[in-house]
C-alpha positions in Angstrom: 0.0 0.0 0.0 1.3 3.4 -1.0 1.3 5.7 2.1 -0.6 9.0 2.0 1.8 11.8 1.2 1.4 15.0 3.3 1.5 18.5 1.8 4.3 19.8 4.0 7.3 18.4 5.7 10.2 19.2 8.1 13.5 20.0 6.3 16.9 21.5 7.0 17.5 24.4 4.6 20.7 26.4 3.9 19.7 30.0 3.3 23.1 31.7 3.0 26.7 31.4 4.1 26.7 29.8 7.6 22.9 30.2 7.8 20.6 27.2 8.2 17.1 26.6 9.6 14.6 23.8 10.2 11.6 24.6 8.0 8.6 22.8 9.5 6.3 23.9 6.6 8.4 23.1 3.5 6.2 22.1 0.6 6.2 18.6 -0.7 6.0 18.7 -4.5 4.0 16.1 -6.3 6.1 14.4 -9.0 5.9 15.7 -12.6 5.8 13.4 -15.6 9.5 12.5 -15.4 9.9 12.7 -11.6 9.9 10.5 -8.5 9.1 11.4 -5.0 11.1 9.5 -2.3 10.7 9.2 1.4 14.0 9.6 3.2 14.8 6.8 5.6 18.3 7.8 6.7 21.0 10.3 5.8 24.6 10.6 6.9 26.1 14.0 7.7 29.4 14.7 5.9 32.1 17.3 6.1 31.1 18.3 2.6 27.8 19.5 4.0 29.8 21.9 6.2 31.8 23.1 3.2 28.5 23.8 1.4 27.2 25.6 4.4 30.3 27.9 4.6 30.7 28.5 0.9 27.0 28.4 -0.1 26.6 29.9 -3.5 30.3 30.1 -4.1 30.6 26.3 -3.8 31.6 24.8 -7.1 28.6 22.5 -7.1 26.0 25.0 -5.9 26.5 27.1 -9.1 24.2 26.7 -12.1 24.5 23.9 -14.6 26.0 25.2 -17.8 25.8 22.1 -20.1 24.5 18.6 -20.4 20.7 19.3 -20.0 18.2 21.7 -21.6 17.6 24.7 -19.4 13.8 24.3 -20.0 14.0 20.9 -18.2 15.7 22.5 -15.2 12.9 25.1 -15.0 10.5 22.1 -14.5 12.3 20.8 -11.5 11.4 22.6 -8.2 14.2 20.8 -6.4 16.9 22.5 -8.6 18.4 25.2 -6.3 21.5 26.8 -7.8 23.1 30.0 -6.6 21.4 31.8 -3.7 18.2 29.7 -3.7 17.7 28.0 -0.4 19.1 24.4 -0.6 18.7 21.2 1.3 22.0 19.4 2.1 22.5 15.7 2.7 23.9 13.4 0.0 24.4 10.1 1.9 20.9 8.8 1.7 18.7 5.7 1.8 15.2 6.4 0.5 11.9 4.6 -0.5 10.1 5.7 -3.6 6.5 6.6 -2.8 5.2 8.2 -6.1 6.3 8.5 -9.7 5.2 10.5 -12.8 3.5 8.9 -15.7 6.6 9.1 -18.0 9.0 7.6 -15.4 10.8 4.6 -17.0 13.1 3.0 -14.4 11.4 3.2 -11.0 8.2 2.4 -9.2 6.6 3.0 -5.9 7.9 0.8 -3.1 11.5 0.6 -4.3 14.1 1.1 -1.7 17.2 2.9 -3.1 20.7 4.0 -2.4 21.3 7.5 -3.8 24.4 8.1 -5.9 25.3 11.8 -5.7 27.3 13.0 -8.7 25.7 14.0 -12.0 29.0 14.2 -13.7 27.6 14.8 -17.2 25.9 17.9 -15.9 28.6 20.5 -15.8 28.9 23.6 -13.7 31.5 26.3 -14.3 34.1 24.6 -12.1 32.7 21.1 -11.3 29.4 19.2 -11.8 25.9 19.1 -10.5 25.1 17.0 -7.5 22.4 15.8 -5.2 22.5 17.8 -2.0 24.2 20.7 -3.7 22.5 22.5 -6.6 19.8 19.9 -6.3 18.0 19.4 -3.0 19.4 16.6 -0.8 18.1 14.3 1.8 17.9 16.3 5.0 14.2 16.4 4.6 11.4 13.9 5.0 10.7 13.7 1.2 12.9 14.5 -1.8 11.9 15.1 -5.4 14.2 13.7 -8.1 14.0 13.8 -11.9 15.0 10.9 -14.2 16.3 13.3 -16.8 18.9 14.3 -14.2 19.8 11.1 -12.4 19.8 8.6 -15.3 23.1 8.6 -17.1 22.3 9.6 -20.7 24.8 7.3 -22.4 24.4 4.1 -20.4 20.8 4.6 -19.3 21.8 3.5 -15.8 20.0 5.1 -12.9 21.9 6.7 -10.0 19.2 5.3 -7.7 20.6 1.9 -6.8 17.9 -0.7 -5.7 18.5 -2.3 -2.4 16.6 -4.8 -0.3 15.7 -4.9 3.4 18.7 -7.0 4.5 20.7 -3.9 5.6 19.7 -1.1 7.9 18.9 2.3 6.4 22.0 3.6 8.1 24.2 0.9 6.6 22.8 1.7 3.1 23.3 5.5 3.5 26.9 5.0 4.6 27.7 3.1 1.4 28.2 6.6 -0.2 31.0 7.9 2.0 32.7 4.5 2.0 32.5 4.5 -1.8 34.1 7.9 -1.9 37.0 6.5 0.1 37.3 3.5 -2.2 37.2 5.7 -5.3 40.2 7.7 -4.0 42.4 4.6 -4.1 41.2 2.9 -7.3 40.4 5.6 -9.8 42.5 5.4 -12.9 45.0 8.2 -13.7 45.9 9.4 -17.2 49.6 9.0 -18.0 49.6 10.3 -21.6 48.5 13.3 -23.6 44.8 13.4 -23.9 43.5 12.1 -27.2 41.8 14.9 -29.2 42.7 17.4 -26.5 44.3 20.8 -26.5 48.0 20.7 -25.7 50.2 23.7 -24.9 54.0 23.5 -25.2 56.1 26.3 -23.8 59.9 26.3 -24.1 62.4 28.7 -22.6 65.6 29.6 -24.4 68.3 27.0 -24.1 65.8 24.1 -23.7 65.5 21.4 -26.3 62.1 19.8 -27.1 62.7 16.2 -26.2 60.2 13.3 -25.8 57.2 15.1 -27.0 56.1 12.5 -29.6 56.6 9.8 -26.9 53.9 11.5 -24.8 51.2 10.3 -27.3 50.6 7.3 -29.4 48.4 6.4 -32.4 45.5 6.3 -30.0 46.4 9.4 -28.0 47.1 12.3 -30.3 46.0 15.8 -29.4 43.7 17.8 -31.7 46.3 20.6 -31.8 49.4 22.0 -30.1 49.7 25.6 -29.1 53.4 26.5 -29.1 55.1 29.3 -27.3 58.8 29.0 -28.3 61.9 31.0 -28.1 63.6 29.8 -31.3 62.9 28.1 -34.6 64.6 24.9 -33.7 62.1 24.3 -30.9 59.2 25.0 -33.1 60.6 22.7 -35.8 60.6 19.8 -33.2 57.0 20.4 -32.4 56.1 20.7 -36.1 57.6 17.2 -36.8 54.9 15.6 -34.6 52.5 16.2 -37.5 49.9 17.7 -35.2 48.2 21.0 -36.1 50.3 23.8 -34.6 48.9 27.1 -33.3 51.6 29.7 -32.7 51.4 32.1 -29.8 53.6 34.9 -28.7 52.9 34.9 -24.9 51.5 32.5 -22.3 49.8 35.4 -20.5 47.6 36.2 -23.5 46.2 32.6 -23.7 42.8 31.8 -22.4 42.5 30.4 -18.8 41.4 26.8 -18.1 41.8 26.0 -21.7 44.5 23.3 -22.1 44.2 19.6 -21.3 48.0 19.1 -21.3 50.6 21.8 -20.6 54.3 20.8 -21.2 56.7 23.4 -19.9 60.4 23.1 -20.8 61.8 25.6 -18.3 62.1 26.5 -14.6 60.8 30.0 -14.2 58.4 30.4 -11.2 56.4 33.2 -12.7 55.7 31.3 -15.9 54.6 28.2 -14.0 52.2 30.3 -11.9 50.7 31.7 -15.1 50.5 28.2 -16.7 48.6 27.0 -13.5 45.7 29.2 -14.6 45.7 27.9 -18.2 45.0 24.3 -17.1 41.6 22.9 -17.9 39.6 20.6 -15.6 41.1 17.2 -15.7 44.3 18.6 -17.2 47.9 17.7 -16.6 50.8 20.1 -16.2 54.2 18.6 -17.0 57.3 20.5 -15.9 60.6 19.5 -17.6 63.5 20.9 -15.7 66.3 19.3 -17.6 68.7 19.5 -14.7 67.8 23.0 -13.6 66.0 24.2 -10.4 63.1 26.5 -9.9 64.8 27.9 -6.8 61.7 28.9 -4.8 58.2 27.9 -3.8 55.6 28.1 -6.5 51.9 29.1 -6.0 49.9 26.0 -7.1 46.2 25.6 -7.5 45.9 22.8 -4.9 42.1 23.2 -4.6 41.6 22.2 -8.3 43.4 18.9 -7.7 40.4 17.7 -5.8 37.5 19.6 -7.4 38.9 20.1 -10.9 40.8 16.8 -11.3 44.0 18.7 -12.3 47.4 16.9 -12.0 51.0 18.0 -11.6 54.0 16.0 -12.8 57.5 16.7 -13.8 61.0 15.4 -14.3 64.6 16.6 -13.5 65.6 14.9 -16.8 65.2 16.4 -20.3 62.4 14.3 -21.7 58.7 15.2 -21.4 57.8 11.6 -21.7 59.6 10.7 -18.4 57.1 13.0 -16.5 54.1 11.0 -17.8 55.8 7.8 -16.9 56.1 9.0 -13.3 52.3 9.1 -13.0 50.9 6.0 -11.2 48.0 4.0 -12.7 45.9 4.6 -9.5 46.3 6.0 -6.0 46.4 2.5 -4.6 48.8 1.6 -1.7 52.0 -0.2 -2.5 53.8 -2.9 -0.5 55.9 -1.3 2.2 54.3 2.1 2.1 54.7 4.3 5.2 51.3 6.0 5.4 50.4 9.2 7.2 46.7 9.7 7.6 46.1 13.3 8.5 42.8 13.7 10.4 42.7 9.9 11.0 40.3 10.0 13.9 37.5 12.0 12.2 34.6 10.3 10.4 36.3 10.0 7.0 39.7 9.5 8.5 38.4 6.4 10.4 37.2 5.0 7.0 40.6 5.6 5.4 42.4 4.0 8.4 40.2 0.9 8.2 40.5 0.8 4.5 44.4 0.9 4.7 44.4 -1.7 7.4 42.1 -4.1 5.5 43.7 -3.5 2.0 45.7 -6.7 2.0 48.8 -4.8 0.9 51.9 -6.2 2.7 54.2 -4.5 5.1 52.3 -1.3 5.6 52.8 1.0 8.5 50.5 3.9 9.5 50.8 7.1 11.5 47.2 7.9 12.4 47.4 11.6 13.2 44.7 13.8 14.8 44.7 16.8 17.2 42.1 15.2 19.5 43.3 12.7 22.0 39.8 11.5 22.8 39.0 10.8 19.2 42.4 9.1 18.8 41.4 6.9 21.7 38.1 5.9 20.1 40.0 5.1 16.8 42.5 3.0 18.6 39.8 0.9 20.3 38.1 0.5 17.0 41.0 -0.6 14.9 43.8 -2.0 17.1 42.5 -5.6 16.8 42.0 -5.6 13.1 45.4 -3.9 12.6 47.0 -6.7 14.6 45.1 -9.3 12.7 46.3 -7.8 9.4 49.9 -7.3 10.6 49.8 -3.6 10.0 52.0 -1.5 12.3 50.0 1.5 13.5 50.8 4.5 15.7 48.3 7.0 17.0 49.8 10.5 17.1 48.7 13.9 18.2 51.0 16.2 16.1 50.4 19.1 18.6 52.3 17.0 21.2 54.7 15.1 19.1 54.9 15.3 15.3 56.0 12.3 13.3 59.7 12.9 12.5 60.0 10.3 9.7 59.1 10.8 6.1 56.3 9.1 4.4 55.5 7.5 1.0 51.8 8.0 1.2 49.7 10.8 2.6 45.9 10.8 3.0 44.7 14.3 3.9 41.3 14.6 5.6 41.3 18.3 6.3 40.8 21.0 3.6 43.9 22.9 4.6 46.3 23.8 1.7 49.3 24.0 4.0 49.0 20.2 4.7 49.7 19.6 1.0 52.9 21.7 1.2 53.9 19.9 4.4 53.3 16.5 2.7 55.7 17.5 -0.1 58.3 18.7 2.4 58.1 15.3 4.2 58.0 13.2 1.1 60.0 10.2 0.1 60.8 9.1 -3.5 57.5 8.3 -5.3 55.3 9.7 -2.6 51.5 9.7 -3.3 49.5 12.6 -1.8 45.8 11.7 -1.6 44.0 15.1 -1.2 40.8 13.6 0.0 39.4 16.7 1.7 38.1 19.2 -0.8 40.2 22.3 -0.5 38.1 25.1 -2.1 38.6 25.1 -5.9 40.0 28.6 -6.0 42.7 28.1 -3.4 46.4 28.4 -4.4 49.3 27.7 -2.1 53.1 27.9 -2.3 54.7 24.5 -2.5 58.3 23.2 -3.1 57.9 22.0 -6.7 61.7 21.3 -6.9 61.3 18.6 -4.2 58.0 17.5 -5.6 59.6 16.9 -9.0 62.9 15.5 -7.6 61.0 12.9 -5.5 58.6 12.1 -8.3 55.7 12.9 -6.0 52.1 12.8 -7.3 49.2 14.6 -5.7 45.7 13.6 -6.7 42.2 14.0 -5.5 38.8 12.5 -6.3 35.4 14.1 -5.6 32.5 11.8 -4.9 32.3 8.3 -6.2 31.1 6.5 -9.3 28.2 4.1 -9.7 30.5 1.2 -9.9 32.3 2.2 -6.7 29.1 2.2 -4.8 28.0 -1.1 -6.2 31.3 -2.6 -5.0 30.9 -1.3 -1.5 27.2 -2.2 -1.4 28.1 -5.8 -2.3 30.8 -5.9 0.4 28.1 -4.8 2.9 25.5 -7.2 1.7 27.8 -10.2 1.9 29.1 -9.2 5.3 32.7 -8.4 4.2 32.2 -4.8 5.4 30.0 -3.4 8.1 29.5 0.3 7.1 27.7 0.9 10.5 31.2 0.7 12.0 31.4 4.4 11.3 28.3 5.5 13.2 28.9 7.6 16.3 25.6 9.3 16.9 22.0 9.5 15.6 19.3 12.2 15.5 16.0 13.2 14.1 15.4 16.4 12.1 15.5 18.4 15.3 19.1 17.4 16.0 20.4 17.7 12.4 21.7 21.3 12.8 23.5 20.3 16.0 24.9 17.4 14.0 26.3 19.7 11.4 27.8 21.9 14.1 29.3 18.7 15.7 31.0 18.0 12.3 32.3 21.6 12.3 33.5 21.4 15.9 34.9 17.9 15.6 33.0 16.7 18.6 32.1 13.3 17.1 34.7 10.8 16.1 32.4 8.9 13.7 29.5 9.5 11.4 26.2 11.0 12.4 23.0 9.4 11.0 19.8 11.5 10.8 16.4 9.8 10.6 14.2 12.6 8.9 10.9 10.8 9.7 11.7 11.4 13.4 11.0 15.0 14.0 11.8 15.9 17.6 14.7 13.6 18.6 17.9 15.6 19.4 21.4 14.5 18.6 22.3 11.5 20.7 25.8 9.9 20.8 25.6 6.2 20.9 27.5 6.2 24.2 24.6 8.2 25.7 21.7 6.3 24.2 20.9 4.5 27.5 20.1 7.8 29.1 17.4 8.4 26.5 16.2 5.0 25.2 17.5 2.0 27.2 15.7 -0.5 24.8 17.6 1.0 21.9 20.9 0.9 23.8 20.4 -2.8 24.5 20.6 -3.4 20.7 23.9 -1.6 20.4 26.6 -4.3 20.3 30.1 -3.5 21.6 29.4 0.2 21.0 28.4 -0.3 17.4 25.1 0.7 15.7 23.1 -2.2 14.4 20.0 -2.9 12.3 18.3 -4.1 15.4 19.1 -0.8 17.2 17.7 1.2 14.3 14.5 -0.9 14.2 14.0 -0.4 17.9 14.6 3.3 17.6 12.1 3.7 14.8 9.5 1.6 16.7 9.8 3.7 19.9 9.9 7.1 18.2 7.2 6.4 15.6 4.8 5.0 18.2 
C-alpha cells in the first residue's frame, strides 16, 4: 500500500553562508511526468555538508548547470536550487520511492534505493551538478528527483541503486562515503597526452624539445598544439609531430582553463604560476626541468586537484615523456608504504584508516594523526585488533604534542587545509603519493616546493565523490558481510538534531559518522555512548558500542509509536 503523502514536511535548509534553519512547513511537491518522490529513511552527515554551508553559492557544485541538459527541463524541477536559492543538504541517503510521474521509465513506488550523488555529465562552471548541492538533498522527509537528471544519458543507468531490506537504512546510507574512500584509491589516472585534447607546449631559451612524440601514441594524439617557443629549432621539433600547430607569442595572453595538457620546458616560477591558470579541468601540467631548479616555492592551485581533477607531474631529466611515466596508474597503496593519515580520527579518517588496514597490501605502517586525543582513543579501540590481525603497524599520534619525525611515502589528507599539501611534499620520500581527499576550495592556491615534488617524483591527486561502480562494489561488500558500514556510526538524531549534528561535524566533537532519521522530528542529537540515558531499549541493541540494524529498528519503533 502506498502511504498517504502529506502536503508539507520538516526540512533543514541552507539559506546563506553559515545560515541554516529547520523549516517545518516546506512544501512537498507532487512528482511531474519524469519525476519521482522518495521518502528519506536515513541520511549521513558529511564534512562536505559543512563546506557547502560555509561557501553556499560560491561552492563549485552550488553554481548553475552550464551544459548537459536543456535549461527548460531545469525550469520544470522545483528541487533545482542553484546560486542563492535555499538548498537542502544531505547526500548520503537511503530512500523509498513513494510516487512516480507517468513518464518515469526505471522506477516504481515501493522501491528502496541508495542514492548516488554525482551527476558528472551535468557541468557547472568549475565542477558538476550533484544531489545535495544544486539539487536538494536528503535532510528532509521527502525529496523530489527527476529521471532526466539522475539517469546517465549514455548508459541509461539510474543513480538510484535498488537495495533490499537486508541492511539497515544507516548501513545503506553510509555506502556513499565508503564508496568515496574506495574511489580515491582505485580511480584510474591518465599518463599520456589526452586524445583529441588541446596541448600547450612552452619552451624557454636553451631548452631542447625532447620526448614530445613519446607522450602520445596512435590512440592518444591531441587535436592541436599551441606553441610558445623562443627559437625556430624548438618550433621545428613540435612541427615534426604532424599535429596541427597554433603559434602564440605569450602565455599570458592565452585563455585560462583551456588546455588539457601543458608541457613546460623551463624553470621560471612566474611562468609556472601563469600556466597554472591555463590548465583545464582534468588537465595535466608537465614541468621538464632538464637538470635545472626553480629555486623557490611556486603558488599551485591545490584546490583544483580535488575539485577540478588537475594533476601535476615533472622530471629533473630532459624528456617530457619521463614525466608522464612518473604518473601512477591509480592512487592505490603499494607494499611497504609508510602511510600518514592526517585527520585519521575523524569520520572519514576512520574509514581511510580501516581501508588501509584491510587493504591486504603487505608490510604497511600507519601514522594515524589527529589533534584530538579522545578521538584518537576511540579510533585506537576500534582498529587495534584488526590492525594486529592484518599485521599492520599503526601508531596513534597527536602532532600538537609530538609530530612524526619520519618521512612518508603515502599521505591521505582529511582536512581541507592547503598547508597540509605543502607539508606533505616537504616530508615526502621518492614516489610519494598525496591523496588530497578533503576538498580544498577550488580557487585556493598555495606555495609548495615544486623542486622537491619533481625530484622525489611525487604525485598529488584527488577525487570528488564516487562512481556508480564504486558504490556497487561497497554495497556488495556490505550485503555479503565483508564490510559493516555501520562501523562508522557515532551518533543518531531526528530532524531536530540535524543542525546540532552539522555543528558537531564543524567542531569535531564526534569521532564517527552522524545518522539523521528525517521521519523522526523531535529527537535531538544523541551519541551512541549516551543512548541508554534516552532510550534504554535501543541501547540494548547496540553491540560493543556499534550501531546495528536491530538498534535502528528499535529506535524507529519507539519514536514512531
